[in-house]
N, C-alpha and C positions, 0 to 999 in steps of 0.2 A: 481335606482334613479339618480346616477351620469351620466348614459348614457342619460337620459332624459334632464338633464341640460347641456349636450354637453361636459361633462368632459371625457377625455380619461382615461380608466381604467389603473391602473399601470401595467407595463409589468410583465409578469409572469416569474419567474426564475425557469428554469428546472434543476433539480439536479439529479445526479447519485451518489449512495453510492458505495464506493469501500473499501472492507475489505480483509485483507490477514493475514494468519498465515503460519508458516514454515512447520508444521507437523500436522498430523491428531489428535495427542494427545492434541492439543491446540484448539480443537473445541469450548470449553466453552469460550475461549477468543475471538474467531471469532464471536460467538453469542453475546457476550458483546459489541464488536465493532459495530456490525450491530444495536443492540438496542440503543446504545448511539447515533449513527449517525442518526437513524430514529427520535429520540426525538429532536435532533439538527435541523434536516430538518424541522420538524413540527413547532418548535419554531421560526424558521426564516421565515416561510411562503412559503417555496419553494415547487414546485410541483415535486414530486418524479417520475422520469422517469424509473429508474431501480435500483436494488440492485445487485451488482456484488461481488462475493467472490472467493477467490483463496486459495488453500492449497498448497503452493509451496514456494521455496526459493525466496527471493527478488532479487536474482541474475539471476533467470530464466527469460529470455526474451520471452519465448514461452508460458507463462501462458495463458490458455484459457480466463480467466476473463479479463486479461490485454488486450488481442487482441480484445475482445468484447468492452472494454472501448475505445480503439483506433477507432474502427468502429463508435461508437456513436459520438465521438468527431469529426471525419472527415466528418461525414454526418450531422454535425451541429444539432444534436438532443438533445444537452445538453448545459447548460450555466455554470454550476459549478460542479466540482467533489469534493465530500466530503470524507475525510480520517481522521482517528484519529491522525496519525503521518505521517510525510513525508516518513519515511522508509517503510510504508505499500505499497506504490507504487513501490519503488525501493530502493535497498541498496546503489547504486551508480548512479550518473548522474541525480539526481532529477531536476536539472536546465534545462537539455535537454528536459525532459517531460514538464516542465513548459513552456518552449519556444514553443515547438511543439503545446501544447494545446492553447497557446495564439494566434497562427496563425489562429485559428478557433474561436477566441473570447471566449474561455473557460478558466475559472480560477480554480485553485485548492485551496480549503480551508482545510488546515491541522488544525484541531480543536485544537490540543495541540502543534502545531509547531513541535519542536524536543524534544525528550526525553533528560533530563538533564544527561549528562555523562561526566566524566573527560576524558582527552585525552587518557590515558592509557586504560581505559575501552572500549572506542570507537575503538581504534586500535586493541585490543584483539578480539572484536566482529567482526570487519571487516576481520581479519585474519582467524577466525574460519569460517566465511561465505565463504570466498574464498577457503579455504581448503575443506570444505564440498562440494562446487560446483565442484571443480576439482576431488575430490575423487569419487563423484557421476558419473561423466563422465568417469573416469578411470575404476572404479570397478562395476558400475551399481548402480542405485538409491537405491535399497533396500538390497544390498549385505552385508554379514557379514564382508567382508574385508573393506568396506567403513566405517562401524560403528567402527571397531577396529582401523582403521587409524585415524579417527576423535577423538576418545577417547584418543589415544596415543598423538595426537597433543595437546589436551586440558591439558593432564597431564604434558606435556613438558612446556606449558605456565604457569601452576600453579607452577612448580618447578622454573622457571625463575623469576616469580613474588615473590616467597618466599625468593629469594636471596637478 
């Protein structure tokens, strides 16, 4: 009807959903993220282009899903990237991704913004993420040594926190 009257249809917003968890034992959380973002996408009236998921550390820059997201953005096949929290895209350097995406007129919608954390909790989580990443590179991603190293580091942090 609007076309007959000469009105231009509203521009369609093309969306991609990106969800990430750190380990395969968090699959339920990954599914919850995707379901929540699908509902959000529908409620906003966005056209879903793709749903991308990763099971990997937010420090890992070689995630297959993240690489696929970069390709969609750089090929201008998407207008908005939907994530539950900013740290689902990356643990550090979110502003760099935001800037890169904006160069292709793509915006990021972090539905919940940032998780509420006190400074100490945020520092502890970042330290654990860094140690986990380095231990993975040093000992191998699934090695017993890596797990033992990370557990020891967490115990050390608990002891320091208790003092």
